[in-house]
C-alpha positions as CSV (number, residue, x, y, z in Angstrom):
1,M,-95.4,-60.1,28.8
2,G,-93.4,-61.2,26.0
3,H,-91.8,-57.8,24.5
4,G,-89.1,-59.0,22.1
5,G,-85.5,-58.4,22.2
6,N,-82.5,-60.1,24.1
7,V,-83.1,-61.2,27.5
8,I,-81.7,-58.4,29.1
9,D,-84.1,-56.2,27.6
10,E,-87.2,-58.6,28.0
11,L,-86.5,-58.7,31.8
12,M,-86.1,-55.1,31.8
13,T,-89.4,-54.4,30.3
14,D,-90.7,-56.4,33.0
15,H,-89.3,-54.6,35.5
16,R,-90.7,-51.2,34.6
17,E,-94.4,-53.2,34.3
18,V,-94.1,-53.9,38.0
19,E,-92.8,-50.8,39.0
20,D,-95.6,-49.2,37.0
21,L,-98.2,-51.6,38.8
22,F,-96.8,-50.5,42.4
23,A,-97.0,-46.8,41.2
24,R,-101.0,-47.3,40.6
25,I,-101.2,-49.3,43.8
26,S,-99.3,-46.3,45.8
27,A,-101.7,-43.5,44.1
28,L,-104.9,-45.5,45.4
29,P,-106.0,-44.9,49.1
30,S,-105.6,-47.7,51.6
31,G,-109.4,-48.4,52.0
32,D,-109.9,-48.8,47.9
33,R,-110.2,-52.3,47.9
34,N,-111.3,-53.4,44.5
35,Q,-108.5,-51.4,42.6
36,R,-105.6,-52.4,45.1
37,K,-106.5,-56.1,45.0
38,M,-106.7,-56.3,41.0
39,Y,-103.4,-54.4,41.0
40,A,-101.7,-56.9,43.6
41,D,-103.2,-59.6,41.5
42,Q,-101.7,-58.4,38.2
43,V,-98.2,-57.6,40.2
44,T,-98.1,-61.3,41.5
45,M,-99.2,-62.5,38.0
46,E,-96.2,-60.7,36.4
47,L,-93.8,-61.3,39.2
48,V,-94.6,-65.0,39.6
49,R,-93.9,-65.4,35.7
50,H,-90.9,-63.3,35.4
51,S,-89.1,-65.5,38.4
52,V,-90.0,-68.9,37.0
53,A,-88.7,-67.7,33.8
54,E,-85.4,-66.3,35.3
55,E,-85.0,-69.5,37.2
56,A,-85.7,-71.7,33.9
57,Y,-83.3,-69.8,31.9
58,L,-81.5,-66.7,33.2
59,Y,-79.9,-68.0,36.5
60,P,-78.6,-71.2,34.9
61,A,-76.5,-69.2,32.0
62,V,-75.4,-67.0,35.4
63,R,-74.1,-70.2,36.8
64,E,-72.3,-71.1,33.5
65,H,-70.9,-67.9,32.3
66,I,-70.1,-65.4,35.1
67,A,-67.5,-65.6,37.5
68,N,-69.0,-66.6,41.2
69,G,-72.2,-67.3,38.8
70,D,-72.9,-70.0,41.6
71,A,-73.3,-67.5,44.4
72,M,-74.8,-64.4,42.3
73,A,-77.8,-67.1,41.2
74,D,-78.1,-68.6,44.8
75,R,-78.6,-65.1,46.1
76,E,-81.2,-64.2,43.4
77,L,-83.1,-67.3,44.2
78,E,-82.9,-66.5,47.8
79,D,-84.5,-63.0,46.7
80,H,-87.4,-64.9,44.8
81,A,-87.9,-66.8,47.7
82,K,-88.5,-64.2,50.3
83,A,-90.8,-62.3,47.5
84,E,-92.7,-65.4,47.1
85,R,-93.6,-65.9,50.7
86,I,-94.6,-62.3,50.9
87,M,-97.0,-62.6,47.9
88,K,-98.4,-65.7,49.4
89,D,-99.4,-64.2,52.5
90,L,-100.4,-61.1,50.5
91,E,-102.9,-63.7,48.1
92,G,-105.0,-64.5,51.3
93,C,-105.5,-60.7,52.4
94,K,-108.0,-58.5,51.7
95,A,-107.0,-54.7,50.4
96,D,-108.5,-52.9,53.3
97,D,-106.7,-55.1,55.9
98,P,-103.9,-52.7,57.5
99,E,-101.8,-56.2,56.8
100,F,-102.3,-55.5,53.3
101,D,-100.3,-52.2,53.3
102,R,-97.5,-53.8,55.1
103,L,-96.8,-56.8,52.8
104,M,-97.2,-54.6,49.6
105,G,-94.6,-52.4,51.5
106,D,-92.3,-55.1,52.1
107,L,-92.7,-56.5,48.5
108,M,-92.1,-53.4,47.0
109,T,-88.9,-53.0,49.0
110,E,-87.7,-56.4,48.4
111,I,-88.4,-56.4,44.4
112,R,-86.9,-53.0,44.3
113,A,-83.9,-54.0,45.9
114,H,-83.8,-57.0,43.7
115,V,-84.4,-55.3,40.5
116,A,-81.5,-52.6,41.3
117,D,-79.0,-55.4,42.1
118,E,-80.0,-57.5,38.6
119,E,-79.8,-54.3,36.6
120,E,-76.7,-52.8,38.4
121,N,-74.8,-55.8,38.6
122,L,-76.0,-58.7,37.1
123,F,-76.8,-58.0,33.7
124,P,-73.9,-55.8,32.8
125,M,-71.7,-59.2,33.4
126,L,-73.7,-60.9,31.9
127,R,-74.0,-58.8,28.4
128,T,-70.1,-59.0,29.0
129,A,-70.0,-62.6,29.2
130,C,-72.5,-63.8,26.3
131,P,-72.2,-63.2,22.7
132,P,-75.5,-61.2,21.7
133,E,-77.0,-64.6,19.8
134,M,-77.0,-66.3,23.1
135,L,-79.0,-63.3,24.8
136,D,-81.3,-63.4,22.2
137,D,-82.0,-66.9,22.5
138,L,-82.3,-66.8,26.3
139,G,-84.6,-63.7,25.5
140,D,-86.8,-66.0,23.3
141,K,-86.9,-68.9,26.2
142,V,-87.6,-66.8,28.6
143,R,-90.7,-65.5,26.5
144,M,-91.9,-68.8,26.1
145,A,-91.7,-70.0,29.6
146,K,-93.3,-66.8,30.8
147,K,-96.6,-68.0,28.4
148,T,-96.7,-71.4,30.5
149,A,-95.4,-70.3,33.8
150,P,-97.6,-70.2,37.2
151,T,-99.1,-67.2,37.8
152,R,-99.7,-67.7,41.6
153,P,-97.2,-68.0,44.3
154,H,-96.1,-71.5,44.9
155,P,-93.1,-71.2,47.7
156,S,-92.6,-74.9,47.8
157,A,-92.1,-75.5,44.2
158,P,-88.7,-76.2,43.0
159,D,-86.9,-73.4,41.4
160,K,-83.7,-74.9,39.9
161,P,-83.7,-77.3,36.7
162,P,-84.7,-79.5,35.5
163,A,-87.5,-79.9,38.1
164,N,-88.9,-76.5,37.8
165,K,-89.1,-76.8,34.0
166,L,-91.0,-80.1,34.0
167,L,-93.4,-78.7,37.0
168,A,-94.2,-75.0,35.9
169,P,-96.0,-75.6,32.8
170,G,-98.8,-77.9,34.6
171,M,-98.9,-75.5,37.7
172,G,-99.2,-72.8,35.2
173,L,-102.1,-74.5,33.5
174,V,-103.9,-74.9,36.8
175,D,-103.5,-71.3,38.0
176,R,-104.6,-70.0,34.4
177,M,-107.7,-71.7,35.0
178,R,-108.3,-70.8,38.4
179,D,-107.9,-66.9,37.1
180,A,-110.3,-67.4,34.4
181,L,-112.9,-68.5,36.5
182,T,-112.5,-66.1,39.2
183,G,-111.4,-63.0,37.3
184,R,-108.2,-62.7,39.2
185,G,-106.4,-59.6,37.7
186,K,-109.5,-58.4,36.1
187,P,-111.5,-54.9,37.0
188,D,-115.0,-55.9,38.5
């Protein structure tokens, strides 16, 4: 989290980190309760922060600067909503529950399709439509948003400005306090 560079570089680095966590989960046997749950929590934490930052800054830029940007942004928000519902279900699931494997598979499929769409379609369009300094500024804003964003799925939270920008830092503070108290996403 917080890598530097323009918004596209920042988000693509996040994509690689999530894929690395998916690979770690996939490499572990189904019955491995501790490691699989820890990595699943880490995936969720990263994806929620990433999604909140995209919703606050990337998608408004897409709406403003890309032809048919409203439709693109709405499709991306639908992807986020699906992934967030899966993560919410996964949150209450133990790693040795057969449902865990199904939900993790669904999440991987959803996220990989979303990443491919962003990297093959949305990012090239954004790079063409926006000057480099705007992409750099968006990168800074995304990094700042990820620092205060929630770390747990909140499917009913608003996903569009201004409400998401107002509520996310407070939810993020509560989530990070809960994570610290429970050790969520950390090795046992």
